[in-house]
C-alpha positions as CSV (number, residue, x, y, z in Angstrom):
1,X,0.0,0.0,0.0
2,X,1.3,3.4,-0.9
3,X,1.0,5.8,2.0
4,X,0.5,9.5,1.6
5,X,2.8,11.7,3.6
6,X,2.3,15.5,3.6
7,X,5.4,17.6,3.6
8,X,4.6,20.5,5.9
9,X,6.2,23.2,3.8
10,X,5.5,25.6,1.0
11,X,9.2,26.1,0.2
12,X,9.4,24.8,-3.4
13,X,13.2,24.1,-3.2
14,X,12.8,22.2,0.1
15,X,9.9,20.1,-1.3
16,X,11.9,19.2,-4.4
17,X,14.9,18.0,-2.3
18,X,12.7,15.9,0.0
19,X,10.8,14.3,-2.9
20,X,14.1,13.4,-4.6
21,X,15.6,11.8,-1.5
22,X,12.5,9.8,-0.7
23,X,11.6,9.0,-4.3
24,X,12.2,5.3,-4.1
25,X,10.0,4.7,-1.1
26,X,6.4,3.4,-1.4
27,X,4.9,6.8,-0.4
28,X,3.0,9.5,-2.1
29,X,4.5,12.9,-1.1
30,X,2.2,15.9,-1.2
31,X,2.8,19.3,0.3
32,X,0.9,22.3,1.7
33,X,0.5,23.5,-1.8
34,X,-2.0,20.7,-2.2
35,X,-4.2,21.8,0.7
36,X,-5.7,25.2,0.6
37,X,-7.1,24.8,4.1
38,X,-3.8,23.8,5.7
39,X,-3.2,26.2,8.7
40,X,-0.1,28.4,9.0
41,X,2.1,27.4,11.9
42,X,3.9,29.9,14.1
43,X,7.4,28.6,14.6
44,X,8.0,29.8,18.1
45,X,10.0,26.9,19.5
46,X,13.3,27.2,21.3
47,X,15.0,24.5,19.2
48,X,14.9,23.2,15.6
49,X,13.3,20.0,17.0
50,X,10.5,21.9,18.8
51,X,9.7,23.8,15.6
52,X,9.7,20.7,13.4
53,X,7.5,18.8,15.9
54,X,5.0,21.6,16.2
55,X,4.7,22.0,12.4
56,X,4.3,18.2,11.9
57,X,1.7,17.8,14.7
58,X,-0.4,20.8,13.8
59,X,-0.6,19.9,10.1
60,X,-1.2,16.2,10.8
61,X,-4.1,16.9,13.1
62,X,-5.6,19.5,10.7
63,X,-5.4,17.2,7.7
64,X,-5.7,13.8,9.3
65,X,-2.6,12.5,7.4
66,X,0.9,11.4,8.2
67,X,3.1,14.5,8.1
68,X,6.8,15.2,7.6
69,X,8.2,18.5,8.8
70,X,11.7,19.9,9.2
71,X,13.4,22.9,10.7
72,X,16.8,24.0,9.8
73,X,19.3,26.8,10.0
74,X,22.7,28.2,9.3
75,X,25.1,28.4,12.3
76,X,28.1,30.7,11.8
77,X,31.0,30.4,14.4
78,X,32.1,34.0,14.2
79,X,28.5,35.1,14.9
80,X,28.1,32.9,18.0
81,X,25.9,30.5,16.1
82,X,23.7,33.1,14.4
83,X,21.5,33.3,12.4
84,X,20.5,29.8,13.7
85,X,16.9,29.6,14.5
86,X,16.3,32.9,12.7
87,X,17.9,31.9,9.5
88,X,14.8,32.4,7.3
89,X,14.1,35.8,8.9
90,X,17.6,36.9,9.5
91,X,17.2,40.3,7.8
92,X,13.7,41.0,9.2
93,X,10.1,39.9,8.9
94,X,10.0,40.5,5.2
95,X,13.4,38.8,4.6
96,X,14.3,37.2,1.3
97,X,17.2,35.0,0.4
98,X,19.0,37.9,-1.1
99,X,18.5,40.2,1.9
100,X,19.6,37.5,4.3
101,X,22.7,36.8,2.3
102,X,23.6,40.5,2.0
103,X,23.3,40.9,5.8
104,X,25.5,37.9,6.4
105,X,28.2,39.2,4.0
106,X,28.1,42.6,5.8
107,X,28.4,41.0,9.3
108,X,31.4,38.9,8.2
109,X,33.1,41.5,6.1
110,X,36.1,41.8,8.5
111,X,36.3,38.2,9.5
112,X,39.3,36.3,8.0
113,X,38.9,33.1,6.1
114,X,40.0,30.9,8.9
115,X,37.3,32.4,11.1
116,X,34.4,31.8,8.7
117,X,33.5,28.3,9.7
118,X,29.8,27.4,9.7
119,X,27.4,24.6,9.5
120,X,23.9,23.8,8.3
121,X,21.7,21.9,10.8
122,X,18.4,20.2,10.2
123,X,15.9,18.2,12.2
124,X,13.2,16.2,10.5
125,X,10.1,14.7,12.2
126,X,7.5,12.2,10.9
127,X,4.2,11.9,12.8
128,X,1.1,9.9,12.2
129,X,-2.4,11.3,11.5
130,X,-2.9,11.8,15.3
131,X,0.3,13.8,15.7
132,X,2.2,11.0,17.4
133,X,5.9,11.1,16.6
134,X,7.1,8.1,14.6
135,X,10.6,9.1,13.6
136,X,12.9,12.0,14.4
137,X,16.4,12.6,13.0
138,X,19.1,15.3,12.8
139,X,21.7,16.0,10.2
140,X,24.6,18.6,9.9
141,X,26.9,19.7,7.1
142,X,30.1,21.5,7.9
143,X,31.5,24.3,5.7
144,X,32.5,27.9,5.6
145,X,31.0,31.2,4.4
146,X,32.5,32.6,1.2
147,X,33.0,36.2,0.3
148,X,31.0,36.2,-3.0
149,X,28.0,34.5,-4.5
150,X,28.9,31.3,-6.5
151,X,26.4,29.1,-8.2
152,X,22.7,29.4,-9.2
153,X,21.3,26.1,-7.9
154,X,19.9,25.6,-4.4
155,X,18.3,28.3,-2.2
156,X,18.8,30.2,1.1
157,X,22.4,30.6,1.9
158,X,23.6,28.0,-0.6
159,X,25.5,30.5,-2.9
160,X,27.7,31.5,0.0
161,X,28.1,28.1,1.8
162,X,31.4,26.6,0.7
163,X,31.8,22.8,1.1
164,X,35.6,22.3,1.6
165,X,35.9,18.7,0.3
166,X,34.4,19.8,-3.1
167,X,35.8,23.3,-3.2
168,X,32.4,24.6,-4.3
169,X,29.4,26.2,-2.8
170,X,26.3,24.3,-2.1
171,X,24.7,26.2,-5.0
172,X,27.4,24.9,-7.4
173,X,27.1,21.3,-6.5
174,X,23.7,20.5,-8.0
175,X,21.0,18.4,-6.5
176,X,22.6,15.1,-7.2
177,X,25.5,15.8,-4.9
178,X,23.6,18.1,-2.5
179,X,21.1,15.4,-1.9
180,X,23.8,13.1,-0.6
181,X,25.8,15.5,1.6
182,X,23.5,18.3,2.8
183,X,22.2,18.6,6.4
184,X,18.7,17.9,5.3
185,X,19.8,14.9,3.2
186,X,21.7,13.4,6.1
187,X,18.7,13.8,8.4
188,X,16.3,12.4,5.8
189,X,18.5,9.3,5.2
190,X,18.3,8.6,8.9
191,X,14.5,9.2,8.8
192,X,14.3,6.8,5.8
193,X,15.8,4.0,8.0
194,X,13.2,4.7,10.6
195,X,10.4,4.7,8.1
196,X,11.5,1.4,6.5
197,X,11.6,0.0,10.0
198,X,8.0,1.0,10.5
199,X,7.1,-0.7,7.2
200,X,8.8,-3.9,8.3
201,X,7.0,-3.8,11.6
202,X,3.7,-3.4,9.8
203,X,4.5,-6.1,7.3
204,X,6.5,-8.7,9.2
205,X,6.0,-11.3,6.4
206,X,8.5,-9.2,4.2
207,X,11.4,-9.8,6.6
208,X,10.5,-13.1,8.2
209,X,12.8,-16.0,7.6
210,X,10.2,-18.5,8.9
211,X,9.5,-20.8,5.9
212,X,6.0,-21.7,7.1
């Protein structure tokens, strides 16, 4: 049976990434774009996990469907971990990717290369239609903040986020590589394992070695 899972997001770039990473699973992935009545969720948690759980639970109970939610952010060492939880709204309530990136470049203008370490962090949560947590996982990706925009793929801070082992920004890597090494990908791969475990538990005949 193919199970529907709602991605609790309207971010098109994020939805594409999640769909690609989970493409081979027996699930039908929809998003908030498919539900005009889906409520907006105020992300007022103190941690990524709290925000992800809240989004997943509120949407699941509103729509009566399994729901996958994530919360993520960019943590810059020279800024004491900022923008962190406020990554999406770093430059204000009407922030855009461009305004957030410009603010980041301004704040790091005098920081030398060796002090520009950073990481992306993501937490993903899967809940059932009642809002009960089924799987929760976290992933990180270490890098540094560049001094200029490079690449046109990705979204958010990707054009500035350099991945040292590739010598390229996340926006230069393309989805094939990004969806193997990004913070969200690493969290989703862990969530995949949990989801497959749930499938095995629901269908024990698939994994049983009992010949009867």
